[in-house]
Structures are given as C-alpha cells and as structure tokens.
Backbone as CSV, one residue per row, in Angstrom:
resi,resn,N_x,N_y,N_z,CA_x,CA_y,CA_z,C_x,C_y,C_z
1,MET,122.775,81.735,155.664,122.223,82.773,154.783,120.712,82.857,154.996
2,ASN,120.217,84.062,154.995,118.786,84.277,155.144,118.024,83.552,154.044
3,LYS,116.966,82.785,154.478,116.227,81.982,153.514,115.582,82.849,152.429
4,ASN,115.146,84.060,152.822,114.512,84.940,151.832,115.502,85.361,150.756
5,ILE,116.743,85.666,151.177,117.780,86.064,150.222,118.125,84.895,149.308
6,LEU,118.251,83.695,149.898,118.569,82.511,149.114,117.478,82.260,148.070
7,TRP,116.233,82.405,148.477,115.125,82.218,147.550,115.159,83.231,146.409
8,LEU,115.499,84.479,146.731,115.591,85.530,145.720,116.677,85.207,144.702
9,ILE,117.815,84.693,145.171,118.923,84.337,144.270,118.486,83.232,143.312
10,VAL,117.792,82.233,143.863,117.316,81.128,143.024,116.372,81.644,141.932
11,VAL,115.464,82.547,142.313,114.515,83.099,141.349,115.228,83.878,140.253
12,LEU,116.210,84.716,140.654,116.934,85.521,139.675,117.732,84.658,138.704
13,VAL,118.374,83.607,139.215,119.139,82.702,138.355,118.212,82.016,137.357
14,SER,117.029,81.582,137.822,116.063,80.925,136.941,115.604,81.863,135.833
15,LEU,115.341,83.117,136.216,114.912,84.094,135.223,115.995,84.372,134.196
16,SER,117.266,84.437,134.666,118.363,84.710,133.744,118.493,83.603,132.714
17,PHE,118.320,82.351,133.137,118.355,81.232,132.200,117.190,81.324,131.212
18,GLY,116.040,81.750,131.721,114.867,81.873,130.855,115.063,82.933,129.782
19,PHE,115.628,84.100,130.203,115.892,85.169,129.243,116.915,84.738,128.209
20,ALA,117.959,84.026,128.671,118.990,83.552,127.745,118.391,82.598,126.732
21,SER,117.502,81.723,127.207,116.858,80.772,126.303,115.997,81.482,125.282
22,CYS,115.252,82.522,125.727,114.408,83.289,124.811,115.252,83.999,123.764
23,ALA,116.405,84.560,124.212,117.287,85.268,123.292,117.803,84.337,122.213
24,GLU,118.103,83.085,122.616,118.608,82.126,121.648,117.512,81.716,120.669
25,ASP,116.260,81.638,121.162,115.159,81.194,120.316,114.643,82.305,119.405
26,THR,114.843,83.566,119.812,114.338,84.693,119.045,115.334,85.067,117.961
27,GLN,114.912,85.005,116.713,115.777,85.342,115.597,115.232,86.572,114.890
28,VAL,116.134,87.520,114.584,115.743,88.720,113.868,115.597,88.371,112.389
29,GLU,114.446,88.709,111.820,114.198,88.390,110.424,115.148,89.174,109.527
30,ASP,115.787,88.490,108.603,116.725,89.113,107.679,115.939,89.798,106.557
31,PRO,116.012,91.135,106.455,115.242,91.823,105.404,115.731,91.500,104.005
32,TYR,116.915,90.855,103.906,117.465,90.524,102.594,117.447,89.021,102.320
33,ALA,116.699,88.263,103.107,116.625,86.815,102.894,116.070,86.524,101.506
34,ASN,116.666,85.521,100.830,116.232,85.124,99.482,116.138,86.335,98.552
35,TRP,117.115,87.206,98.648,117.043,88.512,97.997,116.918,88.412,96.481
36,GLN,117.736,87.590,95.849,117.674,87.495,94.393,116.315,86.982,93.935
37,ALA,115.822,85.915,94.557,114.529,85.341,94.171,113.395,86.335,94.391
38,ARG,113.425,87.059,95.498,112.378,88.038,95.787,112.382,89.171,94.756
39,ASN,113.568,89.592,94.361,113.661,90.656,93.362,113.170,90.182,91.998
40,GLU,113.475,88.952,91.653,112.998,88.414,90.386,111.481,88.307,90.381
41,HIS,110.902,87.898,91.500,109.448,87.803,91.612,108.818,89.196,91.520
42,TYR,109.423,90.170,92.165,108.915,91.544,92.129,108.926,92.074,90.694
43,LEU,110.022,91.823,89.974,110.100,92.286,88.591,109.021,91.630,87.738
44,ASP,108.763,90.348,87.976,107.669,89.661,87.272,106.355,90.412,87.462
45,SER,106.093,90.838,88.698,104.830,91.517,88.986,104.755,92.871,88.281
46,ILE,105.882,93.584,88.199,105.910,94.860,87.487,105.653,94.653,86.003
47,VAL,106.269,93.628,85.433,106.059,93.327,84.011,104.585,93.031,83.744
48,ASP,103.937,92.297,84.630,102.510,91.993,84.464,101.672,93.272,84.446
49,VAL,101.999,94.209,85.346,101.257,95.473,85.388,101.514,96.279,84.121
50,ALA,102.774,96.300,83.670,103.107,97.030,82.444,102.402,96.425,81.233
51,ARG,102.330,95.094,81.185,101.612,94.422,80.087,100.140,94.828,80.067
52,ALA,99.519,94.848,81.250,98.100,95.211,81.332,97.875,96.653,80.902
53,ASN,98.791,97.546,81.294,98.766,98.946,80.876,97.364,99.547,81.039
54,ALA,96.802,99.369,82.221,95.400,99.717,82.457,95.085,101.185,82.186
55,ASP,96.013,102.086,82.520,95.733,103.507,82.322,96.400,104.078,81.076
56,GLY,97.085,103.214,80.309,97.714,103.664,79.071,98.948,104.504,79.264
57,ARG,99.524,104.508,80.474,100.680,105.368,80.739,101.942,104.574,81.091
58,TRP,101.916,103.279,80.817,103.089,102.440,81.059,103.903,102.288,79.774
59,TYR,105.226,102.269,79.936,106.121,101.964,78.834,107.126,100.914,79.274
60,CYS,107.321,99.933,78.423,108.435,99.000,78.557,109.491,99.491,77.578
61,VAL,110.627,99.970,78.093,111.621,100.629,77.244,112.897,99.799,77.221
62,GLN,113.236,99.297,76.048,114.410,98.454,75.940,115.683,99.262,76.187
63,ASN,116.641,98.638,76.876,117.965,99.200,77.109,118.422,99.981,75.876
64,TRP,118.683,101.261,76.049,118.989,102.118,74.903,120.217,101.651,74.130
65,LYS,121.077,100.874,74.765,122.284,100.411,74.085,121.995,99.300,73.088
66,ILE,120.789,98.685,73.175,120.447,97.617,72.243,119.122,97.889,71.549
67,TRP,118.720,99.160,71.496,117.473,99.511,70.824,117.454,98.992,69.398
68,ASN,116.290,98.568,68.952,116.090,98.263,67.544,114.694,98.721,67.152
69,ASP,114.425,98.731,65.867,113.163,99.303,65.390,111.946,98.531,65.872
70,GLY,112.102,97.258,66.215,110.948,96.462,66.578,110.635,96.425,68.057
71,MET,111.549,96.920,68.903,111.355,96.724,70.343,111.987,97.862,71.129
72,ALA,111.678,99.083,70.784,112.294,100.204,71.480,111.467,100.646,72.678
73,GLY,110.193,100.901,72.460,109.332,101.317,73.558,107.928,100.807,73.312
74,THR,107.619,99.641,73.809,106.395,98.968,73.401,105.135,99.496,74.068
75,GLY,105.256,100.408,74.989,104.053,100.930,75.632,103.388,99.934,76.548
76,GLY,104.110,98.897,76.936,103.594,97.954,77.903,102.511,97.038,77.388
77,ILE,102.327,96.933,76.071,101.182,96.183,75.554,101.605,94.876,74.890
78,VAL,102.491,94.927,73.929,102.845,93.730,73.170,104.347,93.493,73.260
79,PHE,104.738,92.295,73.639,106.141,91.899,73.649,106.306,90.715,72.701
80,ASP,107.363,90.708,71.910,107.550,89.600,70.971,108.148,88.384,71.676
81,ASP,108.333,87.309,70.916,108.807,86.047,71.493,110.223,86.149,72.047
82,ASN,110.974,87.135,71.577,112.361,87.290,72.021,112.494,88.249,73.201
83,PHE,111.367,88.676,73.742,111.394,89.644,74.831,112.100,89.087,76.067
84,ASP,113.017,89.861,76.609,113.711,89.533,77.844,113.442,90.678,78.813
85,MET,112.710,90.400,79.879,112.274,91.474,80.767,113.433,92.191,81.438
86,THR,114.608,91.557,81.517,115.751,92.202,82.170,116.507,93.132,81.224
87,ASP,116.103,93.191,79.952,116.715,94.107,78.992,115.991,95.445,78.940
88,SER,114.967,95.620,79.777,114.127,96.810,79.684,113.918,97.448,81.051
89,VAL,113.586,98.741,81.014,113.101,99.422,82.214,111.608,99.666,82.024
90,TYR,110.915,99.890,83.129,109.465,100.021,83.109,109.116,101.385,83.682
91,VAL,108.523,102.223,82.840,108.278,103.622,83.185,106.782,103.870,83.219
92,HIS,106.318,104.425,84.341,104.896,104.778,84.470,104.780,106.276,84.692
93,PHE,104.139,106.958,83.758,103.899,108.394,83.883,102.724,108.608,84.824
94,ARG,102.909,109.443,85.832,101.855,109.646,86.832,100.660,110.409,86.286
95,SER,100.858,111.108,85.186,99.757,111.781,84.509,100.104,111.830,83.029
96,GLU,99.133,112.198,82.222,99.404,112.333,80.800,100.494,113.386,80.608
97,SER,101.481,113.057,79.792,102.594,113.979,79.600,102.143,115.173,78.767
98,VAL,102.231,116.356,79.359,101.927,117.591,78.640,103.162,118.496,78.637
99,ALA,104.299,117.904,78.998,105.526,118.683,79.113,106.007,119.134,77.737
100,ALA,106.523,120.342,77.701,107.098,120.872,76.471,108.595,120.597,76.469
101,GLY,109.229,120.908,75.351,110.670,120.740,75.288,111.049,119.364,74.761
102,SER,112.337,119.041,74.903,112.878,117.807,74.351,113.428,116.919,75.444
103,ALA,113.359,115.611,75.215,113.994,114.664,76.130,115.513,114.800,76.014
104,PRO,116.237,114.484,77.064,117.694,114.654,77.029,118.376,113.662,76.102
105,LEU,119.548,114.057,75.626,120.447,113.187,74.886,121.537,112.687,75.829
106,TYR,122.319,111.755,75.341,123.394,111.166,76.140,124.401,112.223,76.596
107,THR,124.606,113.274,75.776,125.599,114.304,76.083,125.044,115.457,76.903
108,ASP,123.760,115.421,77.236,123.131,116.506,77.989,123.356,116.347,79.493
109,SER,122.979,117.385,80.217,122.893,117.311,81.673,121.456,117.617,82.078
110,ILE,121.077,117.143,83.270,119.706,117.322,83.748,119.719,117.776,85.197
111,THR,118.594,118.334,85.640,118.329,118.473,87.075,117.003,117.778,87.347
112,THR,116.911,117.154,88.526,115.729,116.348,88.806,115.496,116.194,90.296
113,TYR,114.237,115.977,90.652,113.886,115.468,91.972,113.773,113.954,91.851
114,TYR,114.178,113.232,92.870,114.078,111.774,92.785,114.104,111.156,94.175
115,ARG,113.587,109.940,94.239,113.693,109.115,95.441,113.860,107.665,94.994
116,GLY,114.868,107.003,95.539,115.143,105.621,95.176,114.871,104.673,96.329
117,SER,114.201,103.537,96.030,113.848,102.560,97.053,114.116,101.146,96.547
118,LEU,114.266,100.222,97.509,114.383,98.805,97.207,113.016,98.148,97.347
119,ILE,112.924,96.868,97.008,111.621,96.197,97.027,111.066,96.030,98.429
120,ASN,111.921,96.094,99.461,111.439,95.974,100.838,111.064,97.330,101.435
121,GLY,111.034,98.369,100.589,110.649,99.697,101.038,111.799,100.525,101.576
122,GLU,112.977,99.947,101.663,114.138,100.686,102.171,114.535,101.768,101.173
123,GLN,114.612,103.002,101.654,115.008,104.124,100.806,116.524,104.266,100.841
124,PHE,117.153,104.321,99.672,118.616,104.423,99.641,119.116,105.775,99.173
125,ASP,118.251,106.608,98.591,118.693,107.925,98.165,117.468,108.783,97.866
126,SER,117.571,110.087,98.149,116.456,110.987,97.873,116.935,112.423,97.981
127,ASN,116.310,113.318,97.230,116.589,114.747,97.421,115.309,115.536,97.677
128,TYR,114.289,114.842,98.185,113.125,115.539,98.725,112.603,114.743,99.907
129,GLN,111.845,115.411,100.762,111.353,114.787,101.985,109.834,114.688,101.961
130,GLY,109.312,113.693,102.681,107.867,113.555,102.804,107.230,113.063,101.518
131,ASP,105.901,113.177,101.459,105.174,112.789,100.260,105.337,113.861,99.194
132,TRP,105.422,113.396,97.944,105.638,114.357,96.866,104.402,115.224,96.645
133,ASP,104.652,116.513,96.458,103.612,117.398,95.934,104.317,118.483,95.148
134,ASP,103.557,119.343,94.555,104.145,120.370,93.702,104.369,121.692,94.427
135,VAL,104.123,121.714,95.735,104.419,122.906,96.538,105.841,122.753,97.035
136,GLN,106.762,123.348,96.324,108.173,123.115,96.591,108.733,124.206,97.510
137,THR,109.377,123.799,98.573,110.042,124.734,99.468,111.524,124.393,99.495
138,PRO,112.390,125.393,99.460,113.830,125.128,99.357,114.372,124.252,100.480
139,GLN,113.739,124.304,101.665,114.263,123.547,102.794,114.157,122.042,102.582
140,ILE,113.153,121.592,101.847,112.969,120.150,101.711,113.008,119.664,100.255
141,TYR,113.057,120.587,99.303,113.123,120.208,97.902,114.342,120.856,97.260
142,THR,115.290,120.078,96.852,116.472,120.601,96.188,116.785,119.733,94.978
143,PRO,116.504,120.190,93.761,116.812,119.370,92.586,118.315,119.160,92.472
144,ARG,118.689,118.020,91.950,120.095,117.670,91.827,120.466,117.516,90.357
145,GLY,121.683,117.929,90.020,122.138,117.873,88.641,122.972,116.634,88.353
146,PHE,122.823,116.101,87.133,123.590,114.938,86.693,123.967,115.098,85.223
147,LEU,125.079,114.515,84.847,125.374,114.278,83.443,124.706,112.974,83.047
148,VAL,123.954,112.990,81.969,123.282,111.763,81.535,124.301,110.650,81.303
149,SER,125.443,111.006,80.758,126.471,110.002,80.453,127.019,109.327,81.704
150,GLY,126.831,109.939,82.880,127.363,109.375,84.108,126.363,108.552,84.898
151,LEU,125.155,108.407,84.382,124.103,107.706,85.109,124.110,106.208,84.802
152,ILE,123.445,105.430,85.652,123.295,104.006,85.370,122.452,103.824,84.105
153,THR,122.631,102.703,83.445,121.955,102.446,82.170,120.439,102.555,82.296
154,GLY,119.885,102.113,83.411,118.437,102.177,83.591,117.902,103.592,83.563
155,TRP,118.589,104.508,84.235,118.165,105.908,84.210,118.329,106.497,82.816
156,GLN,119.455,106.222,82.167,119.672,106.738,80.812,118.539,106.304,79.888
157,THR,118.164,105.030,79.985,117.117,104.479,79.130,115.778,105.154,79.389
158,ALA,115.461,105.412,80.661,114.190,106.056,81.006,114.151,107.517,80.572
159,LEU,115.289,108.163,80.562,115.334,109.590,80.244,115.243,109.867,78.753
160,MET,115.950,109.086,77.939,116.108,109.418,76.529,114.978,108.849,75.675
161,ALA,114.612,109.570,74.619,113.616,109.081,73.674,114.221,107.969,72.825
162,SER,113.377,107.036,72.373,113.865,105.937,71.538,114.100,106.416,70.109
163,HIS,114.948,105.693,69.404,115.291,106.053,68.036,114.063,106.137,67.129
164,ASP,113.137,105.190,67.308,111.998,105.110,66.390,110.808,105.938,66.837
165,GLY,110.946,106.660,67.954,109.867,107.529,68.417,108.769,106.821,69.186
166,SER,108.900,105.501,69.423,107.847,104.769,70.136,107.837,105.087,71.627
167,TYR,108.948,105.595,72.129,108.998,106.060,73.518,109.449,107.512,73.500
168,PRO,108.659,108.432,74.085,108.972,109.858,73.962,110.111,110.340,74.841
169,GLY,110.551,109.501,75.782,111.532,109.966,76.748,110.891,110.902,77.755
170,MET,111.697,111.387,78.690,111.199,112.308,79.703,111.530,113.742,79.314
171,LYS,110.546,114.612,79.478,110.734,116.029,79.207,110.586,116.802,80.512
172,PRO,111.181,117.993,80.604,111.057,118.775,81.834,109.595,118.930,82.251
173,GLY,109.305,118.568,83.500,107.948,118.599,84.025,107.325,117.232,84.146
174,ASP,107.860,116.227,83.435,107.317,114.880,83.544,107.595,114.292,84.917
175,ASN,106.618,113.538,85.413,106.618,112.998,86.765,106.351,111.504,86.648
176,VAL,107.355,110.662,86.940,107.246,109.240,86.604,107.734,108.348,87.744
177,ASP,107.329,107.085,87.654,107.909,106.017,88.461,108.674,105.101,87.521
178,ILE,109.879,104.718,87.927,110.757,103.908,87.091,111.163,102.661,87.860
179,TYR,111.120,101.516,87.186,111.519,100.243,87.788,112.645,99.661,86.944
180,ILE,113.791,99.431,87.583,115.008,99.066,86.871,115.504,97.705,87.329
181,PRO,115.584,96.712,86.426,116.174,95.417,86.791,117.627,95.599,87.225
182,TYR,118.116,94.692,88.046,119.484,94.850,88.543,120.500,94.840,87.411
183,GLN,120.164,94.182,86.301,121.099,94.137,85.175,121.355,95.522,84.578
184,LEU,120.401,96.438,84.734,120.549,97.803,84.222,120.784,98.798,85.359
185,GLY,120.991,98.240,86.573,121.270,99.078,87.741,122.669,98.826,88.253
186,TYR,122.766,98.162,89.422,124.071,97.934,90.035,124.502,96.474,90.006
187,GLY,123.839,95.686,89.149,124.305,94.343,88.859,124.233,93.379,90.031
188,ALA,124.975,92.293,89.898,124.999,91.251,90.921,125.887,91.626,92.095
189,SER,126.747,92.613,91.910,127.689,93.006,92.968,127.130,94.084,93.880
190,GLY,126.201,94.894,93.368,125.657,95.982,94.172,126.564,97.192,94.195
191,TYR,126.177,98.178,95.011,126.947,99.417,95.110,126.714,100.020,96.484
192,LEU,127.790,100.195,97.246,127.711,100.724,98.604,126.678,99.930,99.408
193,ASP,125.598,100.584,99.898,124.612,99.891,100.732,123.542,99.154,99.921
194,ILE,123.617,99.240,98.603,122.631,98.575,97.760,123.127,97.168,97.448
195,ARG,122.382,96.168,97.883,122.769,94.782,97.668,122.740,94.426,96.182
196,GLY,123.546,93.442,95.815,123.474,92.904,94.472,122.101,92.313,94.207
197,TYR,121.722,92.247,92.955,120.438,91.694,92.492,119.247,92.576,92.860
198,SER,119.484,93.836,93.182,118.394,94.709,93.616,117.683,95.364,92.436
199,VAL,116.362,95.152,92.355,115.528,95.958,91.474,115.422,97.344,92.109
200,LEU,115.651,98.380,91.325,115.624,99.750,91.830,114.312,100.415,91.422
201,SER,113.661,101.053,92.384,112.415,101.764,92.138,112.657,103.247,92.398
202,PHE,112.359,104.079,91.416,112.556,105.515,91.559,111.263,106.269,91.272
203,HIS,110.965,107.261,92.128,110.040,108.313,91.724,110.907,109.454,91.247
204,MET,110.588,110.019,90.093,111.465,111.018,89.490,110.634,112.100,88.822
205,LYS,110.978,113.356,89.074,110.374,114.474,88.353,111.497,115.282,87.711
206,LEU,111.495,115.300,86.385,112.548,115.997,85.652,112.286,117.496,85.672
207,VAL,113.317,118.265,86.017,113.169,119.716,86.135,113.692,120.432,84.894
208,SER,114.907,120.083,84.465,115.489,120.798,83.326,116.437,119.892,82.550
209,VAL,116.643,120.262,81.300,117.609,119.598,80.422,118.498,120.673,79.831
210,THR,119.798,120.492,79.919,120.747,121.459,79.371,121.585,120.782,78.304
211,HIS,121.536,121.333,77.097,122.316,120.804,75.985,123.656,121.534,75.940
212,PRO,124.754,120.814,75.685,126.065,121.479,75.618,126.089,122.544,74.520
213,GLU,126.949,123.518,74.682,127.097,124.549,73.663,127.640,123.928,72.380
214,GLY,127.218,124.486,71.253,127.677,123.961,69.973,126.493,123.658,69.080
215,PRO,126.725,123.004,67.953,125.627,122.651,67.039,124.554,121.858,67.767
216,ASP,123.316,122.257,67.586,122.225,121.658,68.354,121.353,120.787,67.450
217,ASP,121.919,119.714,66.944,121.165,118.782,66.110,120.555,117.716,67.011
218,ARG,119.325,117.943,67.470,118.671,117.020,68.396,117.894,115.931,67.658
219,SER,118.043,115.866,66.331,117.342,114.821,65.601,118.053,113.489,65.684
220,LEU,119.308,113.496,66.145,120.085,112.282,66.242,120.505,112.060,67.685
221,MET,120.517,110.815,68.126,121.021,110.500,69.452,122.541,110.609,69.431
222,SER,123.106,111.153,70.484,124.556,111.225,70.589,125.129,109.832,70.812
223,GLU,126.271,109.597,70.294,126.926,108.298,70.428,127.994,108.340,71.498
224,ILE,128.220,107.200,72.139,129.308,107.103,73.106,130.621,107.214,72.375
225,GLU,131.515,108.006,72.881,132.825,108.143,72.251,133.639,106.872,72.396
C-alpha cells in the first residue's frame, strides 16, 4: 500500500477517535435542570419586587377562591404572618389604570392580547408577535376570546376584582404583567409542553368584557355552580 495513503488512513482514524471523545465529553445543558428549585427561587424574587412596590403599581392578589377581608389584594406592601406566597398571583400594571368599565365576573367572557413565558424565557403561547405596542395590525395582532370560568385559577384571580375592593381587577384597556405560581397554574403535573412546577409569566392587555344576557347585578361576584 502506498505510504501516503496509509498515513492518511492513520490520520483519519485518529481524528475520528478525537471527535468521538469530544462528543462524549460535550453535554448539552438541560434548560429544565433543577426546575422546581429554580421556579421557587424565581417566585421569591417576584415576591420581593412586589413587596417593595417601588412604582405603586404592584398587587399581590390572593387566590379568589380563598379571598377574605384581610388579605384580598394587598397592593404588594404588607403581608401578614399567615401569608403564603403560593396562594397569590402578582400583578404589575404597566401604567396607572385609567380604564373605564368593570372588571369581569366569573360568568363573563373576555377578549385579550397575551403572551405566556416560562422562567427560562421560553414562550409557550401568544396571540401577538414582536414587541408590544399599541399600533395594532390584523396580521400580527388578533385578540382571543375566553370564558373566565374556563381559565386557570391564576388568570381568574388576576382578572376579577376582590370582594373588599382592595384589588380593582382588570378593566378593558388595562395592560399588565402577571406572575402565577404553579399551584394556581398547571400544578406539579404540567400541561402539554409546560413542565410541572412552572411559574407562568404573562403579558396581558384586556380588550373587552362581555356579561351574559339577563339581570346585570355586578355588585356581587358570581358563584361557581
């Protein structure tokens, strides 16, 4: 065999072993490593920001299913000794709310723009593209309709006003960021591509609220049947 060819074969074999060794040594970082602990740490950081309430537009809103007069919507300032951060959602209004109208009830339907993300920046759902602005074009902005009763508890809590009036709820035109503990989202099991223990982050702009036909007593929250 030609010595040059033999030498080339030796070189190629050596390189193949080297590449194989590199492949074995190179590990792809798991974006979900220590997922539960990372989500708990992230929620801690959100609670700290809500407590500071630097711009006065943060609300800590207790799960609407367990609202009470003492802890419905604390405005991110004072939490009592019994406060459990996983019983609340954290809502930040991007500007002072000047929206007219009423916040939705449990029996209402809404239309909204929204984008949902995980703590690692992975986007799992959205109905608008690019950075948010108020110049809406039909090709990239399409509000989506929901029944409030069909939403996850975290969204319901962020949308509806509290019984005692300490949290105004969202009104058409309000533009907010919402942070939802996994306990009020998709739990420890997750949903489709959303891993269990995921804190959910949403940017949301409420477009409309539609009340069902019939007596319109909006002074009382609707009850689950």
